N, C-alpha and C positions, 0 to 999 in steps of 0.2 A: 200519431201516437208518439210516445216517448219511450226510448230504449235505454235501459240501464244495465251496465255490465257489472256482474257480480262473480266472485270467485272464492274458492275455499283455500284458507291459508295453510291447512295441513290435511293429510289424509283422513284424520278422524274428526275434523271440524265440520260443522254444517254451516248452512247460511240460511237467512230468512229473507223473504220478499218484503219490500217497503209496504207499509200499511196505508200510506197516503201518496197522492200523486206528487211527483217531483218536477212536473212540467211548468209551463208559464201560467196556465189556468187550472190550478188544482181544484177549484170549485166545480168544474165540469165533470170530474171524475167521481165515481161512486166509491164505496168501501171495497178494499182488496182490489185495487185496479190493475195490478200486475199479474202476469202469468208467464210461465217458462216457454221459450221457443226452442224446441229440441233441435230443429235443423240449423239454427244459428249457434248452437253451443259447440265448444271444443272439448272433446273427451280425451282423457289420458288413461292408459292402462295402469292399474293399481292392484296390489296384492298385499294382504296382511298375513304374516307368518309369525311363528313363535321360535325364538332362538333359545335353545336349551344347552346347558353345559354338558360336556362329554360324560358318558357313564363312568369312565375310569377316573374322573376328577372329582366325583361325588364322594364325600366322606361316608363312612359306614354309618347307617342308621339315619341319614338325612335325605330329604327329598331333593331332587335336582332343581336348581333354580332356573327360571326362564324370564324372558323379557319380550314384549311385543316388538315386532319389526315391521316397518312399511317400506315396500319397494315400488318403483314406478318405472314406466316406459320399458326400456330394454332389459331391465332386470327381472321382469315378471317371468315366472315359470322357468327360471334359470336353475333352481335347486329344488329337487324333489324331497319329500320328507325322509329323514335319516341321513341326508348328505352333510358332510362336514364342510363348513365354510369358514372363510375369513372375511369379515366385513369392515368397511369404513363407513361410519355413520355419524350422524349429528344427534345428540341427546336432545329430546324435545318433550313437551308436556301437552296433554289434551284433557278437556273436561270429561270426567268419567260419569257424569250424570246423564241426563236425557239428551244432551246435544251430541254425543259421540255417534258418528255415522249418520247424521241427519241430512236433510236435503231441503228441497222446496217445501216438503210437507212436515217438516220438523215443527212441532208445536211449542216446545219449550227448549229453545236452544241454549239457554243460559241456566238450566237447572244444574244443581251440583257445582256451582261456580267455585265453592270452596275446596273441592276435591279434585286433585290433579293426578293423572296417571302418566308414568314415564314410558315412552317408547323411543325407538331408534329409527331415524329416517335415513335409510341407506343411500349412499352415493357411489359405492363401489362394492363388488362382491367377487370373491375368487373361491373356486371349488377346490377341495383337496382330493386327489385321486384315491388315496388310501393312507392309512396310518403309517405303513412302512415306508411309502414314498415320501411322506412329509417329515420323517425323522431326520435329524441332523447328527453327524458323527464327527468327533474331533480326530485329528491325525493319530493321537495316542490310542484312541479306542480302535481305530482301524487297524493299526499295527498289532495291537493285542489280539483282536478278533481273527485277523489273518494267521497269526502264529498259533492260535488255539485251533483253527480249522486244519492246520497242517499235521497236528498230532495224529498218529494212527489210532489212538484210543479215545478220540474226541466223542465217540458215540457212548462209551462207557462213562466218561466224565459228565456228559449232559444228562443221561438217564439217572446217574447217581445224584445229581443235583435236583432232581424232581422230588419234592417233599421228602427231604432227608430224615425227618422225624418219623416217618412211617416206614417200618421195616418188615421183612418177612420174605420168604421164598416166593410166595404167590404174587407179591407186588412187583417183582422184577419185570415181568412181561407187561403188566398193566402200566407201569411207569414208562416203559418203551413205547407203548401205544399212545399214551398222552403226549409223550415227546414228539412222535410223528404228527399227532393232531395239531400241536402248537406250531410246527414248522410248515405243515400242509404241503400238497403237491403243487403242480404248476397249472395255473388256470389257462385254458386254451380257447381260442376263437377261431372257428372254422371259416373257410372262404365263403360259405353260404350264409354266414351270420350267426350260426348256432354256437352256443358257448357250452364248454365242458367244464364242470367244477373241478377245482383242485383242492377244496377243503375236505377234510376227513371227519367222519362221524363215528363215535365210539359209544358203546352201550356197556354199562357195568351191571350185571344182573346177579344177584346172589343173596345170601343170608344177611340179617342185621349184624351190626358191630364189626364190619369188615372194612371200615375206613373208606367206604365209597364216597360219602358226603365230604370227607376231608380232602379227597382227591379232586372233587369238583371245586371246592373253595380255593385250594392252592392253584388250580388251573386258571381260575378267573383272576387271581392275583398276579400271576406271572405272564399272562397274555397281554399283548399290547392293548386290546379291547376286550374286556370280559364282562358279561352280565350273568348274574346268578338268580335263578328263580326256582320255585317249588311247584311241582305239578298240581298240588291240591289248591294252591292259591293263584293259579294261573288260568286264564281263559283264552279262547281262540283269538279274541280281539286284542287281549293284552300282549299276546305273543306275536301277532302279525300286524294288524292295523285296524284303527277304528275311525268312525266318522262322528264327530261331536258337533253339537249346535252350540254357538257361542251366545253371549248376552244380546247381540243384535239380531239374532235369528238366522245367522248364516252358518252354513255347514263348512267344517274344515277337517282336514285329514291329520290324525296323530299316528305316528309309527309306534309299533310295539317293540318288545324286547329284541326280536330277531332283526328288526330294521335298524334299531339303535346300535346293535352289535356288528354292523356291517364292517367286514374286514377283520373281525376277532372271533371269539367263541361265545356260545350260549350254553350255560350249565343248567340242566333241568334236573332237579332232584325229585324223588318220589314220581318217577315217570309213569309207573303203573297206576298211580291214583288219579291221573288225569282222566277227564270224561272222554269217551271214544270220539265224540264230535270235535273236541278240541285237538285231539291227536291227529285226526284227518286234516285239520286246518293247516298243519305244518308240513304235510306231504310235499307240497309244491316248493316250500322254502328249502326243504332238505335236499332235493334233487336238482330242481331247476334253478334254485337260488334266487327266486323272484316271488313277489307276493302280489297277486291281482286283486284289485279292489273295484267293485262296481256297486256302490251304495249312494243313495241320496243324490243321484245325478252326477256323482264323482266317479269317473272311470279312468283308472291309471294302473301302472305297474311299478312297484317299488323294488329296489335292489335289497337282497338279503344274503350277501356273500359271507356267511359265517359258518363255522363248524359247530356241531351239536355234541356235547358231552352229557349223557344221560345216565342216571342211576335208577334202578328199579329193584323191587323185591319180587320173589315168586308169588304165585296165586295164594299159597297157604301161609304166607309170611316167611316161612323157611323152606328150603328145597326138600321135597319129599323124595327119598330114594326109592320108595316102592312104587312111585308113579312115573310115567314117561315124561320126556322133556316137553312134549306138546301140552301135557296136562299141567305142568309146573309153570310154563311161560304163557301168560294170558295176554299175548300181543299178536296182532294180525301179521301175516306174512308180508303184507304190503309195507308196513312200517319197519319190520325187521330187515328186509332186503335193502333198506336205505341206509343202514348202518354198515360201515366198512368192517369194523372189527367188534365182535360181541364176546364179552368175557363172562364166563360162568364162575362165580366166586362162591365157594362153600366153606363152611366152618367144620373142619374135621376134628372130631374129639379124640384126643390122644393125650395120655398123661404126660409123656416127655415134652410134647409140644406145648401143653398147658403150662407146664412149669417154665419153659422158656418165655411164654407170653407174660407170666407173672413177673419174671425177673426184668423183662424189658420195660413193661408198664411201670413197675415200682422204681426202676432206675430213671425213667423219664420224669416221674413226679418228684423224686428226691433231687435229681439234677436241677429241675426247674425251680424248686424251693430254695436250694443253695444259691442258684443264680440270682433269684429275686433278693435274698438277703444281702448278697455282695454287690447288688446294683448291676449285675450282668443280665444275661438272658440270651435270647436268640436260639438258633438251631444248634450252635456250638455248645451252649450250656445245657440243652435240654437232654442230651444223651447221657451225661454223667458217667459214672463208672458202673452203673447198674445194668448196662446192656449185656454184660457177661464177658467172658474171656474170648469170645469170638468162635469157640468150638460149636459147630452145628448151627451157625447163624443162617446158612442157606436153607436149613431145614425148618426154620421158624415158620410157623403157619400164619399166625395173624398177630399183628402187633401194631403199635402206633395208634390205638383207638383214643385219640386225644380229643379233647373238647375244642370247639371252635375258638374258644378264648385263648387257648395256648397257642394255636397256630397264628391267630391274629396278633398275639403279643410277639411271637417270633417274627412275624412279617414287619410289625411296627419297629422292632429293635433292629431289624436288618435294613429297612429302608429309612430309618430315621437319620437325623443328623445330616452329614455331608454325603450319605451314600448315593444320593441322586446326582452328585457332581460328576463330570466326566472324568475327572482325575481319579476318583475313588473307583469308578467302574473300570477304567483302564488298568488300574493297579490290581484289582481283584482278578481280572481276566488274564493279565500278564503273569501273575503269581501262579495261577492254575495251569496256565499254558507252559511255564517253565518247569515247574516241579511235578506236575501230574497229580498232586495231592489236593485234598480238600474238594469243596463244592463251590459252584457259582452261586452267589446270593441273588435275591429276587430282582433288584435293578439291573444287575449284569446280565442275567438270564433274559430278562425282557428286552434289553437293548441288543443282545446277540441275535435273538429271534427277529427283531426288526431288521438287523443288518443282513442277515441271510435272506429274508424275504425281498429286501430291496435290491440286493446285489446278484442274486443267483436265480436262474430259471432253468433247472435241469430238464433234460429231454431223454427219451428212450432211443437206443440205437436199434438197428435191425436184428442184431444177434440177440439182444436183450428181449425184444418183442417176440422172437421165435420161442425163447425159453419160457416166457410167461404164457404164451399161447398153448404150448404143449403141456405145461403144468395145469392150466386151467381145464383143458380137455380131459386130462387124467383125473382131476378132482371130480368133474361131472360124471365120469364114468364110474368112479368108485361110489359115488352117491347112488347112482342108478343100480349098481349091483347090490348095494346094501338094502335098497328098497325092494328089489326082486327077491332077495333072501328072506326078507320079512314077510313075503307072500303078496306084496304089492298092495296091501290094504291101507297102509298109513303112508302118507307122504313125509318128507323130511320136515322137521319143525322149522328150520331156517333154510329157505330156498337158496340155491346156489345159481345165480343167474349172471348175465353179462355185467350187472352192476358190480358183482364181486371181482370180475376181471379188471374193471376200471379201478376198483379199490386196491388191487395189487399194484397197478400202475402208480397210483397216488402215494401209496406207502413207499414204494421204491424211490420215487422222486423226492420225498421228504427226507429219506435216508441219505440221498446224495446231496441235498441242500444243506445238511448239517456240516458237511465237509467243504461247502462252497464249490462242489464239483458240478460242472455243466453237463456231464454225461453220467447216466445211470450204469453202475458197474455190476458185474455178476454177483459180488458179495451183497449188494443191495437187494437184488432179486431173491437170493437165498434167504436173507433175513426177513424180507417181506413175506415170502412163502412160510417161513417158520412161525411168524407172528399170526398169520392167517390160520394156520394149522392148530396152533395151541389156543386160539380164541374161538373164531366162528366154527371151524370144523369140529373141535371138541365139544362145543355146545350142541352142534347139530347131531353128533354121533352118540349122544348120551343114552339114547334108547338101547343101542346095541351093546353097551358096555355097563349098563346099570346093575345087571345081575353080578358081575365081578366086584363092583364097588361095595355092594352090601355083603360080601363074603360068601356068595354062592358059587360053587364050582360049576364047571361046564356039565358034568354028568348029573349033578343034583338039579341044575336048572332044566336039563332035558326031561328028568323025571317029573319035575314040578309042571312043566308045560304040558307033558302027557296027561297028568292027573287033572289038570284044570279043565273044567267043561267049557265047550265052545259057546259062542253067542246064541247059536240056534238051539242048543240044548238048554240053555238058561231060559230063553223065551218059551220053549215048550213046556218046561217045568212050571214056569210062572202061569202059563195059560191053564195047565192042569190043576194047579192049586186054586186058582180063581173059580174054576168050574165046580 
């Protein structure tokens, strides 16, 4: 017999067997005389991937671009879906007709000869550990950032720089919580291989028009990696991972929003509108920070080391003062316990506060219009003089209900031009660090967050651990006493578990990281406990204080509770009426 050596010139190219004999006596052979000898073939590992641009580089309103990538031999299975890589490749073409992925059985290897598809043939690949580690800082930036971190009021400067156009007393603690979320705690790896997450999850639950969505939009802009999605338009596969069949019939894995945001934050708006099955799918990603996939013969575990910033509305659209917190919050305790800080934001109706709201909103619109006419803009021009004379600013209830186009315009004006240059970032940081006045713009804030994450890994001391442990035990005891006073019939809406103790640790570490301090100080623990009490504990204790908020005194509340019939009496009366 005659042996003929055939090979594929590219990963996507096929080959065809000769239709006639190539030996010395071709007349002795019949039609289709050749067949493949598998034992004599040389096989090479090969993998097809899709290289997609980073989410933070995609312009608003556009789809992320991607290109096919082919890797061979030692580069196979080197990068999981969602991994950020740098590749050295050769741009090549292949027939996108019937010949792609062909083999010995390819019947039409030359179909679609006029249609070519571009792909990259990789010759080298390097994985990036994280976005913070891959960032580069100029000497001027490092000097400005270190001088900023030495200021005793750096915490106030940073939280003041979070969404400056959104104002109001209720926003102060929310901005501080988002600031802790952006800096995050310290990710730990135990000797037995177990990992403890350092990312912080925050939930904003409250009435409409309280600027919750604007906080989410701003957080995705200022975070090194940010992905914004809406609960109604998101599915479990879109948030985690999905298995897709390509044109050749092969299955491949596509990472979702939480995989693409590895090392950053995921902002989920309308969290309460998500289907319960989709919410359950992100349980593992929020706590273990991994996504397990076992579909279509593909079994793997993807990294999802991202923080979750979610916004939701109560069951009835607005918070009902006459109902308990458990009746207003339509979320399972399993998902609530995974949030480190839960803020209950309500729209309090008061004439003086409403007038302040009107003055602020009108000042924002008037200042923005003047800035547009004069060619200005940005956060500096949005305030105008209509914010007021400053009297009672801390009592302002709700303001900054800006449209997304205003914040986008402010972001564009702030980040446009030369603001991305290292000199402009260093100049802005040095000016704020020297004078203590003004705010950090978005590029400077983003770079400072990357710098702190890359250079500082705070840890707890024994004394700080003892303070946190005693505080946690006292909080659990207070919750138990509150439940016992209520008769023990209803459990707390938001459970206080060991996850909340770990949340206090993460918040304390993030506060120390803002100062580039390697040790958590006592003031960090005090601020973490204060944030936890004004957020999660306040939302959890709503039932016991609801009567005071609706204007019912203690004696009146006691008379009302005495006059109210019990559940057994209501059931007995209902049975009597039916009979």
